[in-house]
C-alpha positions, 0 to 999 in steps of 0.5 A, spaced: 696 816 178 699 820 183 694 820 188 694 812 188 697 809 194 700 802 195 698 798 201 703 794 204 704 791 211 709 794 215 715 791 219 711 791 225 705 788 223 709 782 219 713 781 226 706 781 230 703 776 225 709 771 225 709 771 233 702 769 233 703 763 228 709 761 233 704 761 239 699 757 235 704 752 233 707 752 240 700 751 243 698 745 237 705 741 238 703 738 244 696 736 242 700 733 235 705 729 240 699 726 244 695 724 238 701 721 235 703 717 242 696 715 243 696 712 236 703 708 238 700 706 244 694 703 240 699 699 236 702 697 242 696 694 245 694 691 238 701 687 238 700 684 245 692 683 243 695 678 237 700 675 242 695 674 247 691 670 242 697 666 239 697 664 246 690 661 246 691 658 239 697 655 242 694 652 248 688 649 244 693 646 239 698 643 244 694 643 250 698 648 254 701 655 254 708 655 251 714 655 256 717 662 258 724 659 255 727 652 254 733 651 259 735 645 256 734 642 249 729 637 246 734 631 249 734 634 256 742 635 256 744 641 253 742 648 254 737 650 249 734 657 250 729 658 245 724 663 248 716 663 248 716 668 242 719 663 237 714 657 239 708 662 238 711 664 231 706 659 227 700 663 230 702 670 228 703 668 221 711 666 222 711 659 220 716 659 215 721 662 220 719 657 225 720 652 221 727 654 219 729 655 226 727 648 227 727 648 235 726 641 235 733 640 231 737 645 233 739 649 240 739 656 240 747 656 241 747 652 234 743 657 230 747 663 234 754 660 231 751 658 224 753 664 219 747 661 215 742 661 220 744 667 224 740 672 220 734 668 221 735 671 229 736 678 226 729 679 223 725 685 225 718 683 227 713 688 228 709 683 232 714 684 238 716 691 237 712 697 241 713 704 237 714 708 243 720 704 245 727 707 243 730 700 243 735 699 237 733 693 233 739 689 234 743 687 241 749 683 242 748 676 244 751 675 251 758 672 251 759 671 243 758 678 240 753 676 235 747 680 234 740 678 235 733 682 234 730 685 240 723 685 242 719 690 247 715 684 250 717 679 255 713 673 259 711 674 266 715 669 270 712 671 277 715 674 283 721 670 284 728 671 281 732 665 278 737 663 283 742 657 283 745 654 277 741 648 276 737 649 269 731 645 271 730 648 278 727 655 276 720 654 278 716 660 279 709 662 280 707 666 274 704 664 267 711 662 263 717 661 266 723 656 265 720 649 262 713 651 264 707 648 260 701 651 264 694 650 262 688 654 264 686 650 270 693 652 273 691 659 273 687 659 280 687 666 281 683 667 274 685 668 267 682 675 267 686 678 273 693 674 271 698 677 267 701 673 261 706 678 257 708 685 258 712 691 256 719 692 257 724 697 254 730 701 255 730 706 260 736 711 261 739 707 266 739 701 262 742 703 256 749 701 258 749 693 257 745 692 250 746 684 252 741 685 257 736 688 252 730 683 251 729 679 245 724 674 242 729 669 240 732 667 247 735 668 253 742 673 253 745 667 257 743 660 255 739 658 261 738 664 264 731 667 262 732 675 264 732 677 257 725 674 255 721 674 262 720 679 267 718 679 274 713 683 278 717 683 285 718 691 284 714 697 282 713 698 274 718 703 271 723 702 276 728 707 274 734 702 275 732 695 275 732 693 268 729 686 269 722 689 271 717 691 266 717 698 263 715 703 258 716 709 254 708 710 254 707 716 259 704 714 266 704 706 265 705 700 260 701 695 257 700 688 259 696 682 256 692 678 261 691 670 260 684 671 258 687 675 252 685 682 254 690 687 254 690 693 260 694 699 261 697 699 268 698 705 271 705 706 274 702 708 280 699 702 281 699 699 288 706 695 289 709 692 295 713 685 295 710 684 302 717 683 305 718 676 301 725 675 299 724 675 291 731 671 291 728 665 294 724 661 289 722 656 294 718 661 299 712 661 295 708 659 301 711 666 304 708 670 298 701 666 299 701 668 307 703 675 306 698 676 300 693 673 305 695 678 310 694 684 305 701 686 305 702 684 298 701 690 292 696 689 287 701 689 282 704 683 285 698 679 285 696 681 278 703 677 276 702 671 280 697 666 278 696 662 285 696 667 291 689 665 293 687 673 292 684 674 286 684 682 284 677 685 282 678 692 280 685 694 278 
């Protein structure tokens, strides 16, 4: 018994083992985070795929794509505000919610002000949520203080911003905009290279005003579609302009195209407004001329349905 020696780790050996384990964890952590982001990006892509298919089903059932948002109500007199997401609900297994909201009976402003109906607008819907976005589930509805559910996807209204105060003059060259009811034949540049829907999230410079965050129910200000639609008049992931497409996926964002396909566009995609003023919605001819002259970026061409310059590879 006197000759038996107890074997044990020394303090130095324990410290070496702990250091090795720490190094291994540090090496593996980025791989784990990358795998998680890949899964989130795939879920986001699936969400857009389902919304793209819902657009096709809507078109098959009603003969056109849904409006980007309703600038007036069903009577054509009062600002109604219902957005494209509400019109797609019967095609994403949300028919009961659509029936409760009853877009042909109530305007958005009426539901916002009804305590019994307002909770319907606060429902969190996974179909409109990107797992990578840090956006809060509710945002303030502009002007009234009521809270409504957010969304991470907006329709593509095209190149131009909305100008003027008349709700019925908000035409654009995208796929879904105010009062739009486009058909496949209206997408003359081809459905496989024209954006229908895309991601929009909260970047660092966008957090200050939650009333401008996207929502599935309708615009933040009735008749103003900047919270349910986005333009392509500047680059993807613009650091300060919160009305453009943006994403927390590294390097780009997911987009659903009119043909129902989903593509990940890199934030380095060629982007150039071609010298066209995006505040002048009546200058579509200027955009067409700039596109024909090769001055417009690929990103802008993808967001416009009728510029006469179909994009091949992107």
